[in-house]
mmJSON file of the N, C-alpha and C atoms, coordinates in Angstrom:
{"data_MODEL":{"atom_site":{
"group_PDB":["ATOM","ATOM","ATOM","ATOM","ATOM","ATOM","ATOM","ATOM","ATOM","ATOM","ATOM","ATOM","ATOM","ATOM","ATOM","ATOM","ATOM","ATOM","ATOM","ATOM","ATOM","ATOM","ATOM","ATOM","ATOM","ATOM","ATOM","ATOM","ATOM","ATOM","ATOM","ATOM","ATOM","ATOM","ATOM","ATOM","ATOM","ATOM","ATOM","ATOM","ATOM","ATOM","ATOM","ATOM","ATOM","ATOM","ATOM","ATOM","ATOM","ATOM","ATOM","ATOM","ATOM","ATOM","ATOM","ATOM","ATOM","ATOM","ATOM","ATOM","ATOM","ATOM","ATOM","ATOM","ATOM","ATOM","ATOM","ATOM","ATOM","ATOM","ATOM","ATOM","ATOM","ATOM","ATOM","ATOM","ATOM","ATOM","ATOM","ATOM","ATOM","ATOM","ATOM","ATOM","ATOM","ATOM","ATOM","ATOM","ATOM","ATOM","ATOM","ATOM","ATOM","ATOM","ATOM","ATOM","ATOM","ATOM","ATOM","ATOM","ATOM","ATOM","ATOM","ATOM","ATOM","ATOM","ATOM","ATOM","ATOM","ATOM","ATOM","ATOM","ATOM","ATOM","ATOM","ATOM","ATOM","ATOM","ATOM","ATOM","ATOM","ATOM","ATOM","ATOM","ATOM","ATOM","ATOM","ATOM","ATOM","ATOM","ATOM","ATOM","ATOM","ATOM","ATOM","ATOM","ATOM","ATOM","ATOM","ATOM","ATOM","ATOM","ATOM","ATOM","ATOM","ATOM","ATOM","ATOM","ATOM","ATOM","ATOM","ATOM","ATOM","ATOM","ATOM","ATOM","ATOM","ATOM","ATOM","ATOM","ATOM","ATOM","ATOM","ATOM","ATOM","ATOM","ATOM","ATOM","ATOM","ATOM","ATOM","ATOM","ATOM","ATOM","ATOM","ATOM","ATOM","ATOM","ATOM","ATOM","ATOM","ATOM","ATOM","ATOM","ATOM","ATOM","ATOM","ATOM","ATOM","ATOM","ATOM","ATOM","ATOM","ATOM","ATOM","ATOM","ATOM","ATOM","ATOM","ATOM","ATOM","ATOM","ATOM","ATOM","ATOM","ATOM","ATOM","ATOM","ATOM","ATOM","ATOM","ATOM","ATOM","ATOM","ATOM","ATOM"],
"id":[1,2,3,4,5,6,7,8,9,10,11,12,13,14,15,16,17,18,19,20,21,22,23,24,25,26,27,28,29,30,31,32,33,34,35,36,37,38,39,40,41,42,43,44,45,46,47,48,49,50,51,52,53,54,55,56,57,58,59,60,61,62,63,64,65,66,67,68,69,70,71,72,73,74,75,76,77,78,79,80,81,82,83,84,85,86,87,88,89,90,91,92,93,94,95,96,97,98,99,100,101,102,103,104,105,106,107,108,109,110,111,112,113,114,115,116,117,118,119,120,121,122,123,124,125,126,127,128,129,130,131,132,133,134,135,136,137,138,139,140,141,142,143,144,145,146,147,148,149,150,151,152,153,154,155,156,157,158,159,160,161,162,163,164,165,166,167,168,169,170,171,172,173,174,175,176,177,178,179,180,181,182,183,184,185,186,187,188,189,190,191,192,193,194,195,196,197,198,199,200,201,202,203,204,205,206,207,208,209,210,211,212,213,214,215,216],
"type_symbol":["N","C","C","N","C","C","N","C","C","N","C","C","N","C","C","N","C","C","N","C","C","N","C","C","N","C","C","N","C","C","N","C","C","N","C","C","N","C","C","N","C","C","N","C","C","N","C","C","N","C","C","N","C","C","N","C","C","N","C","C","N","C","C","N","C","C","N","C","C","N","C","C","N","C","C","N","C","C","N","C","C","N","C","C","N","C","C","N","C","C","N","C","C","N","C","C","N","C","C","N","C","C","N","C","C","N","C","C","N","C","C","N","C","C","N","C","C","N","C","C","N","C","C","N","C","C","N","C","C","N","C","C","N","C","C","N","C","C","N","C","C","N","C","C","N","C","C","N","C","C","N","C","C","N","C","C","N","C","C","N","C","C","N","C","C","N","C","C","N","C","C","N","C","C","N","C","C","N","C","C","N","C","C","N","C","C","N","C","C","N","C","C","N","C","C","N","C","C","N","C","C","N","C","C","N","C","C","N","C","C","N","C","C","N","C","C"],
"label_atom_id":["N","CA","C","N","CA","C","N","CA","C","N","CA","C","N","CA","C","N","CA","C","N","CA","C","N","CA","C","N","CA","C","N","CA","C","N","CA","C","N","CA","C","N","CA","C","N","CA","C","N","CA","C","N","CA","C","N","CA","C","N","CA","C","N","CA","C","N","CA","C","N","CA","C","N","CA","C","N","CA","C","N","CA","C","N","CA","C","N","CA","C","N","CA","C","N","CA","C","N","CA","C","N","CA","C","N","CA","C","N","CA","C","N","CA","C","N","CA","C","N","CA","C","N","CA","C","N","CA","C","N","CA","C","N","CA","C","N","CA","C","N","CA","C","N","CA","C","N","CA","C","N","CA","C","N","CA","C","N","CA","C","N","CA","C","N","CA","C","N","CA","C","N","CA","C","N","CA","C","N","CA","C","N","CA","C","N","CA","C","N","CA","C","N","CA","C","N","CA","C","N","CA","C","N","CA","C","N","CA","C","N","CA","C","N","CA","C","N","CA","C","N","CA","C","N","CA","C","N","CA","C","N","CA","C","N","CA","C","N","CA","C","N","CA","C","N","CA","C","N","CA","C"],
"label_alt_id":[null,null,null,null,null,null,null,null,null,null,null,null,null,null,null,null,null,null,null,null,null,null,null,null,null,null,null,null,null,null,null,null,null,null,null,null,null,null,null,null,null,null,null,null,null,null,null,null,null,null,null,null,null,null,null,null,null,null,null,null,null,null,null,null,null,null,null,null,null,null,null,null,null,null,null,null,null,null,null,null,null,null,null,null,null,null,null,null,null,null,null,null,null,null,null,null,null,null,null,null,null,null,null,null,null,null,null,null,null,null,null,null,null,null,null,null,null,null,null,null,null,null,null,null,null,null,null,null,null,null,null,null,null,null,null,null,null,null,null,null,null,null,null,null,null,null,null,null,null,null,null,null,null,null,null,null,null,null,null,null,null,null,null,null,null,null,null,null,null,null,null,null,null,null,null,null,null,null,null,null,null,null,null,null,null,null,null,null,null,null,null,null,null,null,null,null,null,null,null,null,null,null,null,null,null,null,null,null,null,null,null,null,null,null,null,null],
"label_comp_id":["UNK","UNK","UNK","UNK","UNK","UNK","UNK","UNK","UNK","UNK","UNK","UNK","UNK","UNK","UNK","UNK","UNK","UNK","UNK","UNK","UNK","UNK","UNK","UNK","UNK","UNK","UNK","UNK","UNK","UNK","UNK","UNK","UNK","UNK","UNK","UNK","UNK","UNK","UNK","UNK","UNK","UNK","UNK","UNK","UNK","UNK","UNK","UNK","UNK","UNK","UNK","UNK","UNK","UNK","UNK","UNK","UNK","UNK","UNK","UNK","UNK","UNK","UNK","UNK","UNK","UNK","UNK","UNK","UNK","UNK","UNK","UNK","UNK","UNK","UNK","UNK","UNK","UNK","UNK","UNK","UNK","UNK","UNK","UNK","UNK","UNK","UNK","UNK","UNK","UNK","UNK","UNK","UNK","UNK","UNK","UNK","UNK","UNK","UNK","UNK","UNK","UNK","UNK","UNK","UNK","UNK","UNK","UNK","UNK","UNK","UNK","UNK","UNK","UNK","UNK","UNK","UNK","UNK","UNK","UNK","UNK","UNK","UNK","UNK","UNK","UNK","UNK","UNK","UNK","UNK","UNK","UNK","UNK","UNK","UNK","UNK","UNK","UNK","UNK","UNK","UNK","UNK","UNK","UNK","UNK","UNK","UNK","UNK","UNK","UNK","UNK","UNK","UNK","UNK","UNK","UNK","UNK","UNK","UNK","UNK","UNK","UNK","UNK","UNK","UNK","UNK","UNK","UNK","UNK","UNK","UNK","UNK","UNK","UNK","UNK","UNK","UNK","UNK","UNK","UNK","UNK","UNK","UNK","UNK","UNK","UNK","UNK","UNK","UNK","UNK","UNK","UNK","UNK","UNK","UNK","UNK","UNK","UNK","UNK","UNK","UNK","UNK","UNK","UNK","UNK","UNK","UNK","UNK","UNK","UNK","UNK","UNK","UNK","UNK","UNK","UNK"],
"label_asym_id":["A","A","A","A","A","A","A","A","A","A","A","A","A","A","A","A","A","A","A","A","A","A","A","A","A","A","A","A","A","A","A","A","A","A","A","A","A","A","A","A","A","A","A","A","A","A","A","A","A","A","A","A","A","A","A","A","A","A","A","A","A","A","A","A","A","A","A","A","A","A","A","A","A","A","A","A","A","A","A","A","A","A","A","A","A","A","A","A","A","A","A","A","A","A","A","A","A","A","A","A","A","A","A","A","A","A","A","A","A","A","A","A","A","A","A","A","A","A","A","A","A","A","A","A","A","A","A","A","A","A","A","A","A","A","A","A","A","A","A","A","A","A","A","A","A","A","A","A","A","A","A","A","A","A","A","A","A","A","A","A","A","A","A","A","A","A","A","A","A","A","A","A","A","A","A","A","A","A","A","A","A","A","A","A","A","A","A","A","A","A","A","A","A","A","A","A","A","A","A","A","A","A","A","A","A","A","A","A","A","A","A","A","A","A","A","A"],
"label_entity_id":["1","1","1","1","1","1","1","1","1","1","1","1","1","1","1","1","1","1","1","1","1","1","1","1","1","1","1","1","1","1","1","1","1","1","1","1","1","1","1","1","1","1","1","1","1","1","1","1","1","1","1","1","1","1","1","1","1","1","1","1","1","1","1","1","1","1","1","1","1","1","1","1","1","1","1","1","1","1","1","1","1","1","1","1","1","1","1","1","1","1","1","1","1","1","1","1","1","1","1","1","1","1","1","1","1","1","1","1","1","1","1","1","1","1","1","1","1","1","1","1","1","1","1","1","1","1","1","1","1","1","1","1","1","1","1","1","1","1","1","1","1","1","1","1","1","1","1","1","1","1","1","1","1","1","1","1","1","1","1","1","1","1","1","1","1","1","1","1","1","1","1","1","1","1","1","1","1","1","1","1","1","1","1","1","1","1","1","1","1","1","1","1","1","1","1","1","1","1","1","1","1","1","1","1","1","1","1","1","1","1","1","1","1","1","1","1"],
"label_seq_id":[1,1,1,2,2,2,3,3,3,4,4,4,5,5,5,6,6,6,7,7,7,8,8,8,9,9,9,10,10,10,11,11,11,12,12,12,13,13,13,14,14,14,15,15,15,16,16,16,17,17,17,18,18,18,19,19,19,20,20,20,21,21,21,22,22,22,23,23,23,24,24,24,25,25,25,26,26,26,27,27,27,28,28,28,29,29,29,30,30,30,31,31,31,32,32,32,33,33,33,34,34,34,35,35,35,36,36,36,37,37,37,38,38,38,39,39,39,40,40,40,41,41,41,42,42,42,43,43,43,44,44,44,45,45,45,46,46,46,47,47,47,48,48,48,49,49,49,50,50,50,51,51,51,52,52,52,53,53,53,54,54,54,55,55,55,56,56,56,57,57,57,58,58,58,59,59,59,60,60,60,61,61,61,62,62,62,63,63,63,64,64,64,65,65,65,66,66,66,67,67,67,68,68,68,69,69,69,70,70,70,71,71,71,72,72,72],
"pdbx_PDB_ins_code":[null,null,null,null,null,null,null,null,null,null,null,null,null,null,null,null,null,null,null,null,null,null,null,null,null,null,null,null,null,null,null,null,null,null,null,null,null,null,null,null,null,null,null,null,null,null,null,null,null,null,null,null,null,null,null,null,null,null,null,null,null,null,null,null,null,null,null,null,null,null,null,null,null,null,null,null,null,null,null,null,null,null,null,null,null,null,null,null,null,null,null,null,null,null,null,null,null,null,null,null,null,null,null,null,null,null,null,null,null,null,null,null,null,null,null,null,null,null,null,null,null,null,null,null,null,null,null,null,null,null,null,null,null,null,null,null,null,null,null,null,null,null,null,null,null,null,null,null,null,null,null,null,null,null,null,null,null,null,null,null,null,null,null,null,null,null,null,null,null,null,null,null,null,null,null,null,null,null,null,null,null,null,null,null,null,null,null,null,null,null,null,null,null,null,null,null,null,null,null,null,null,null,null,null,null,null,null,null,null,null,null,null,null,null,null,null],
"Cartn_x":[1.648,1.745,3.055,2.875,3.999,4.196,5.379,5.822,6.232,5.674,6.171,6.778,7.92,8.668,8.144,7.363,7.158,7.326,8.245,9.042,7.511,7.458,6.416,7.006,6.777,7.385,6.173,7.236,6.573,5.513,4.842,3.518,2.861,2.372,1.939,1.6,2.505,2.695,2.078,1.804,1.447,-0.147,-0.275,-1.833,-2.196,-1.775,-2.457,-2.372,-1.597,-2.064,-2.83,-3.336,-4.223,-5.42,-5.416,-6.651,-7.399,-6.146,-6.369,-6.958,-6.51,-7.046,-8.411,-8.357,-9.851,-10.973,-10.931,-11.222,-11.379,-10.595,-10.458,-9.653,-8.866,-8.218,-6.706,-6.026,-4.688,-4.204,-2.869,-2.759,-2.264,-1.873,-1.748,-3.015,-4.231,-5.414,-5.715,-5.685,-6.499,-5.888,-4.267,-3.818,-4.16,-3.997,-4.88,-6.051,-7.077,-8.342,-8.285,-7.359,-7.244,-6.831,-5.571,-5.15,-6.213,-7.043,-8.452,-9.26,-9.68,-10.221,-9.866,-8.609,-7.741,-7.914,-7.784,-7.72,-8.974,-10.277,-11.304,-11.879,-11.128,-11.256,-10.437,-9.444,-8.898,-9.32,-9.72,-10.33,-11.712,-12.58,-13.726,-13.169,-12.019,-11.582,-11.577,-10.742,-10.435,-11.422,-12.017,-13.548,-13.938,-14.544,-15.186,-14.408,-13.178,-12.554,-12.315,-12.412,-12.832,-13.914,-14.503,-16.082,-16.539,-15.662,-15.775,-15.073,-14.145,-13.214,-14.101,-14.72,-15.683,-17.234,-17.402,-18.271,-17.924,-16.909,-16.797,-16.773,-17.846,-18.064,-19.733,-20.267,-21.539,-22.271,-22.269,-22.684,-24.744,-24.503,-25.962,-26.947,-26.37,-26.727,-27.55,-26.714,-26.611,-27.729,-27.841,-28.989,-30.372,-29.822,-31.535,-32.093,-31.502,-31.6,-32.403,-31.721,-32.054,-33.35,-33.483,-34.618,-36.113,-35.544,-36.721,-36.891,-36.086,-36.23,-37.072,-37.048,-37.707,-39.212,-39.3,-40.426,-41.627,-41.267,-41.793,-42.716],
"Cartn_y":[25.038,24.831,24.456,23.179,22.26,22.528,22.951,22.369,20.802,20.066,19.035,19.048,18.439,18.002,16.463,16.509,15.348,15.112,14.045,13.733,12.901,13.476,13.06,12.563,11.615,11.789,13.271,13.728,14.614,14.635,13.726,13.381,13.665,12.701,12.792,14.528,14.738,16.425,17.124,17.112,17.918,17.601,16.421,15.77,16.866,15.983,17.047,18.476,19.453,20.981,20.903,19.951,20.313,19.852,18.616,18.857,19.747,20.021,21.425,22.728,22.814,23.812,23.314,22.936,22.106,22.822,22.367,23.116,24.303,24.436,26.543,26.466,25.324,25.326,25.45,25.713,25.419,24.329,24.454,22.446,22.496,23.138,22.99,22.679,22.995,23.081,21.551,20.88,20.09,18.809,19.045,18.188,17.866,18.829,19.016,18.334,18.398,17.863,16.643,16.128,14.863,13.697,14.796,13.901,13.547,14.939,14.891,13.944,13.554,12.31,11.05,11.104,9.678,9.574,10.388,10.404,9.81,10.993,10.176,8.714,8.097,6.832,5.905,6.106,5.529,5.603,6.77,6.381,5.685,5.929,5.403,3.579,3.115,1.935,1.368,2.251,1.926,1.648,2.735,2.699,0.938,1.279,0.036,-1.06,-1.779,-2.407,-2.718,-1.497,-1.486,-2.322,-1.69,-2.122,-3.507,-3.854,-5.371,-6.293,-5.77,-6.511,-6.621,-5.497,-5.748,-6.769,-6.484,-7.514,-8.562,-9.271,-10.852,-11.84,-13.046,-13.927,-13.772,-12.648,-11.484,-11.891,-13.028,-12.899,-13.121,-14.556,-15.16,-14.104,-12.857,-12.216,-11.179,-10.349,-9.472,-10.105,-11.057,-11.986,-11.972,-12.123,-11.989,-10.851,-9.86,-8.235,-7.669,-8.047,-8.418,-8.552,-10.266,-10.525,-9.646,-9.606,-9.161,-7.592,-6.954,-5.109,-5.467,-6.76,-7.062,-7.364,-7.624,-8.272,-7.024,-6.097,-4.628,-4.073],
"Cartn_z":[-0.837,-1.523,-2.394,-2.127,-2.932,-4.149,-4.627,-6.454,-6.516,-7.865,-7.741,-9.351,-9.486,-10.948,-11.471,-12.541,-13.317,-14.584,-14.742,-15.762,-16.701,-17.926,-18.742,-20.335,-20.799,-22.472,-23.464,-24.237,-24.652,-25.048,-25.713,-26.555,-25.501,-23.898,-23.121,-22.768,-22.644,-22.272,-23.176,-24.972,-25.403,-25.484,-25.22,-25.259,-23.921,-23.222,-21.684,-21.655,-22.487,-22.273,-23.198,-24.446,-25.174,-24.503,-23.697,-22.926,-21.874,-21.573,-20.237,-21.093,-22.202,-23.018,-23.704,-24.105,-24.327,-23.24,-22.458,-21.369,-20.518,-21.002,-20.525,-19.498,-18.907,-17.741,-17.632,-16.713,-16.727,-17.216,-17.223,-17.152,-15.389,-14.461,-13.302,-12.805,-13.077,-12.252,-12.76,-14.345,-14.659,-13.923,-13.848,-12.972,-11.783,-11.08,-9.265,-9.728,-10.6,-10.509,-10.927,-11.724,-11.867,-10.678,-9.689,-8.771,-7.713,-7.691,-6.55,-7.09,-8.521,-8.482,-8.059,-8.316,-7.888,-6.479,-6.019,-4.528,-3.594,-4.618,-4.184,-4.697,-5.533,-5.793,-4.684,-4.578,-3.198,-2.138,-1.44,-0.439,-0.342,-1.364,-1.151,-1.694,-2.059,-1.905,-0.472,0.001,1.612,2.178,2.294,3.151,2.546,1.245,0.84,1.696,1.322,1.78,3.667,3.971,5.918,6.274,5.485,5.431,5.424,4.468,4.121,5.299,5.855,6.586,7.607,8.334,9.098,9.135,7.544,7.483,7.425,7.507,7.143,8.135,7.31,8.441,8.525,8.092,9.097,7.401,6.622,5.156,5.712,6.239,6.43,7.717,8.203,8.97,8.052,7.744,6.367,4.935,4.849,3.956,4.539,6.119,6.849,6.842,6.895,7.164,5.82,4.943,3.4,3.105,3.429,3.32,3.908,5.24,6.176,4.961,4.819,4.442,3.122,1.92,0.772,1.128,2.455,2.895,3.055,2.984,3.504,2.555],
"occupancy":[1.0,1.0,1.0,1.0,1.0,1.0,1.0,1.0,1.0,1.0,1.0,1.0,1.0,1.0,1.0,1.0,1.0,1.0,1.0,1.0,1.0,1.0,1.0,1.0,1.0,1.0,1.0,1.0,1.0,1.0,1.0,1.0,1.0,1.0,1.0,1.0,1.0,1.0,1.0,1.0,1.0,1.0,1.0,1.0,1.0,1.0,1.0,1.0,1.0,1.0,1.0,1.0,1.0,1.0,1.0,1.0,1.0,1.0,1.0,1.0,1.0,1.0,1.0,1.0,1.0,1.0,1.0,1.0,1.0,1.0,1.0,1.0,1.0,1.0,1.0,1.0,1.0,1.0,1.0,1.0,1.0,1.0,1.0,1.0,1.0,1.0,1.0,1.0,1.0,1.0,1.0,1.0,1.0,1.0,1.0,1.0,1.0,1.0,1.0,1.0,1.0,1.0,1.0,1.0,1.0,1.0,1.0,1.0,1.0,1.0,1.0,1.0,1.0,1.0,1.0,1.0,1.0,1.0,1.0,1.0,1.0,1.0,1.0,1.0,1.0,1.0,1.0,1.0,1.0,1.0,1.0,1.0,1.0,1.0,1.0,1.0,1.0,1.0,1.0,1.0,1.0,1.0,1.0,1.0,1.0,1.0,1.0,1.0,1.0,1.0,1.0,1.0,1.0,1.0,1.0,1.0,1.0,1.0,1.0,1.0,1.0,1.0,1.0,1.0,1.0,1.0,1.0,1.0,1.0,1.0,1.0,1.0,1.0,1.0,1.0,1.0,1.0,1.0,1.0,1.0,1.0,1.0,1.0,1.0,1.0,1.0,1.0,1.0,1.0,1.0,1.0,1.0,1.0,1.0,1.0,1.0,1.0,1.0,1.0,1.0,1.0,1.0,1.0,1.0,1.0,1.0,1.0,1.0,1.0,1.0,1.0,1.0,1.0,1.0,1.0,1.0],
"B_iso_or_equiv":[0.0,0.0,0.0,0.0,0.0,0.0,0.0,0.0,0.0,0.0,0.0,0.0,0.0,0.0,0.0,0.0,0.0,0.0,0.0,0.0,0.0,0.0,0.0,0.0,0.0,0.0,0.0,0.0,0.0,0.0,0.0,0.0,0.0,0.0,0.0,0.0,0.0,0.0,0.0,0.0,0.0,0.0,0.0,0.0,0.0,0.0,0.0,0.0,0.0,0.0,0.0,0.0,0.0,0.0,0.0,0.0,0.0,0.0,0.0,0.0,0.0,0.0,0.0,0.0,0.0,0.0,0.0,0.0,0.0,0.0,0.0,0.0,0.0,0.0,0.0,0.0,0.0,0.0,0.0,0.0,0.0,0.0,0.0,0.0,0.0,0.0,0.0,0.0,0.0,0.0,0.0,0.0,0.0,0.0,0.0,0.0,0.0,0.0,0.0,0.0,0.0,0.0,0.0,0.0,0.0,0.0,0.0,0.0,0.0,0.0,0.0,0.0,0.0,0.0,0.0,0.0,0.0,0.0,0.0,0.0,0.0,0.0,0.0,0.0,0.0,0.0,0.0,0.0,0.0,0.0,0.0,0.0,0.0,0.0,0.0,0.0,0.0,0.0,0.0,0.0,0.0,0.0,0.0,0.0,0.0,0.0,0.0,0.0,0.0,0.0,0.0,0.0,0.0,0.0,0.0,0.0,0.0,0.0,0.0,0.0,0.0,0.0,0.0,0.0,0.0,0.0,0.0,0.0,0.0,0.0,0.0,0.0,0.0,0.0,0.0,0.0,0.0,0.0,0.0,0.0,0.0,0.0,0.0,0.0,0.0,0.0,0.0,0.0,0.0,0.0,0.0,0.0,0.0,0.0,0.0,0.0,0.0,0.0,0.0,0.0,0.0,0.0,0.0,0.0,0.0,0.0,0.0,0.0,0.0,0.0,0.0,0.0,0.0,0.0,0.0,0.0],
"pdbx_formal_charge":[null,null,null,null,null,null,null,null,null,null,null,null,null,null,null,null,null,null,null,null,null,null,null,null,null,null,null,null,null,null,null,null,null,null,null,null,null,null,null,null,null,null,null,null,null,null,null,null,null,null,null,null,null,null,null,null,null,null,null,null,null,null,null,null,null,null,null,null,null,null,null,null,null,null,null,null,null,null,null,null,null,null,null,null,null,null,null,null,null,null,null,null,null,null,null,null,null,null,null,null,null,null,null,null,null,null,null,null,null,null,null,null,null,null,null,null,null,null,null,null,null,null,null,null,null,null,null,null,null,null,null,null,null,null,null,null,null,null,null,null,null,null,null,null,null,null,null,null,null,null,null,null,null,null,null,null,null,null,null,null,null,null,null,null,null,null,null,null,null,null,null,null,null,null,null,null,null,null,null,null,null,null,null,null,null,null,null,null,null,null,null,null,null,null,null,null,null,null,null,null,null,null,null,null,null,null,null,null,null,null,null,null,null,null,null,null],
"auth_seq_id":[1,1,1,2,2,2,3,3,3,4,4,4,5,5,5,6,6,6,7,7,7,8,8,8,9,9,9,10,10,10,11,11,11,12,12,12,13,13,13,14,14,14,15,15,15,16,16,16,17,17,17,18,18,18,19,19,19,20,20,20,21,21,21,22,22,22,23,23,23,24,24,24,25,25,25,26,26,26,27,27,27,28,28,28,29,29,29,30,30,30,31,31,31,32,32,32,33,33,33,34,34,34,35,35,35,36,36,36,37,37,37,38,38,38,39,39,39,40,40,40,41,41,41,42,42,42,43,43,43,44,44,44,45,45,45,46,46,46,47,47,47,48,48,48,49,49,49,50,50,50,51,51,51,52,52,52,53,53,53,54,54,54,55,55,55,56,56,56,57,57,57,58,58,58,59,59,59,60,60,60,61,61,61,62,62,62,63,63,63,64,64,64,65,65,65,66,66,66,67,67,67,68,68,68,69,69,69,70,70,70,71,71,71,72,72,72],
"auth_comp_id":["UNK","UNK","UNK","UNK","UNK","UNK","UNK","UNK","UNK","UNK","UNK","UNK","UNK","UNK","UNK","UNK","UNK","UNK","UNK","UNK","UNK","UNK","UNK","UNK","UNK","UNK","UNK","UNK","UNK","UNK","UNK","UNK","UNK","UNK","UNK","UNK","UNK","UNK","UNK","UNK","UNK","UNK","UNK","UNK","UNK","UNK","UNK","UNK","UNK","UNK","UNK","UNK","UNK","UNK","UNK","UNK","UNK","UNK","UNK","UNK","UNK","UNK","UNK","UNK","UNK","UNK","UNK","UNK","UNK","UNK","UNK","UNK","UNK","UNK","UNK","UNK","UNK","UNK","UNK","UNK","UNK","UNK","UNK","UNK","UNK","UNK","UNK","UNK","UNK","UNK","UNK","UNK","UNK","UNK","UNK","UNK","UNK","UNK","UNK","UNK","UNK","UNK","UNK","UNK","UNK","UNK","UNK","UNK","UNK","UNK","UNK","UNK","UNK","UNK","UNK","UNK","UNK","UNK","UNK","UNK","UNK","UNK","UNK","UNK","UNK","UNK","UNK","UNK","UNK","UNK","UNK","UNK","UNK","UNK","UNK","UNK","UNK","UNK","UNK","UNK","UNK","UNK","UNK","UNK","UNK","UNK","UNK","UNK","UNK","UNK","UNK","UNK","UNK","UNK","UNK","UNK","UNK","UNK","UNK","UNK","UNK","UNK","UNK","UNK","UNK","UNK","UNK","UNK","UNK","UNK","UNK","UNK","UNK","UNK","UNK","UNK","UNK","UNK","UNK","UNK","UNK","UNK","UNK","UNK","UNK","UNK","UNK","UNK","UNK","UNK","UNK","UNK","UNK","UNK","UNK","UNK","UNK","UNK","UNK","UNK","UNK","UNK","UNK","UNK","UNK","UNK","UNK","UNK","UNK","UNK","UNK","UNK","UNK","UNK","UNK","UNK"],
"auth_asym_id":["A","A","A","A","A","A","A","A","A","A","A","A","A","A","A","A","A","A","A","A","A","A","A","A","A","A","A","A","A","A","A","A","A","A","A","A","A","A","A","A","A","A","A","A","A","A","A","A","A","A","A","A","A","A","A","A","A","A","A","A","A","A","A","A","A","A","A","A","A","A","A","A","A","A","A","A","A","A","A","A","A","A","A","A","A","A","A","A","A","A","A","A","A","A","A","A","A","A","A","A","A","A","A","A","A","A","A","A","A","A","A","A","A","A","A","A","A","A","A","A","A","A","A","A","A","A","A","A","A","A","A","A","A","A","A","A","A","A","A","A","A","A","A","A","A","A","A","A","A","A","A","A","A","A","A","A","A","A","A","A","A","A","A","A","A","A","A","A","A","A","A","A","A","A","A","A","A","A","A","A","A","A","A","A","A","A","A","A","A","A","A","A","A","A","A","A","A","A","A","A","A","A","A","A","A","A","A","A","A","A","A","A","A","A","A","A"],
"auth_atom_id":["N","CA","C","N","CA","C","N","CA","C","N","CA","C","N","CA","C","N","CA","C","N","CA","C","N","CA","C","N","CA","C","N","CA","C","N","CA","C","N","CA","C","N","CA","C","N","CA","C","N","CA","C","N","CA","C","N","CA","C","N","CA","C","N","CA","C","N","CA","C","N","CA","C","N","CA","C","N","CA","C","N","CA","C","N","CA","C","N","CA","C","N","CA","C","N","CA","C","N","CA","C","N","CA","C","N","CA","C","N","CA","C","N","CA","C","N","CA","C","N","CA","C","N","CA","C","N","CA","C","N","CA","C","N","CA","C","N","CA","C","N","CA","C","N","CA","C","N","CA","C","N","CA","C","N","CA","C","N","CA","C","N","CA","C","N","CA","C","N","CA","C","N","CA","C","N","CA","C","N","CA","C","N","CA","C","N","CA","C","N","CA","C","N","CA","C","N","CA","C","N","CA","C","N","CA","C","N","CA","C","N","CA","C","N","CA","C","N","CA","C","N","CA","C","N","CA","C","N","CA","C","N","CA","C","N","CA","C","N","CA","C","N","CA","C","N","CA","C","N","CA","C"],
"pdbx_PDB_model_num":[1,1,1,1,1,1,1,1,1,1,1,1,1,1,1,1,1,1,1,1,1,1,1,1,1,1,1,1,1,1,1,1,1,1,1,1,1,1,1,1,1,1,1,1,1,1,1,1,1,1,1,1,1,1,1,1,1,1,1,1,1,1,1,1,1,1,1,1,1,1,1,1,1,1,1,1,1,1,1,1,1,1,1,1,1,1,1,1,1,1,1,1,1,1,1,1,1,1,1,1,1,1,1,1,1,1,1,1,1,1,1,1,1,1,1,1,1,1,1,1,1,1,1,1,1,1,1,1,1,1,1,1,1,1,1,1,1,1,1,1,1,1,1,1,1,1,1,1,1,1,1,1,1,1,1,1,1,1,1,1,1,1,1,1,1,1,1,1,1,1,1,1,1,1,1,1,1,1,1,1,1,1,1,1,1,1,1,1,1,1,1,1,1,1,1,1,1,1,1,1,1,1,1,1,1,1,1,1,1,1,1,1,1,1,1,1]
}}}
C-alpha cells in the first residue's frame, strides 16, 4: 500500500473529517471510497468513448437494428 500526502485547505479537511465521522468510517477509508467511485466513473467514460469510436459511421445500421428490435 502507498502513503499519499495531500494538501487541503483546513476548512475542507475539517468538513471531510466531519463527513467521515457522520458515516462512522475513518477518514482514510472515506478517501479510498471516494477515489474508487471516481475511478469507476473514469473507467465507464473511457469504455463508452472507446465503444462510441468503434461505432462511428455506423449510425444507420444501428438505427435499423433498433427499428427491427422495436417491431417485435
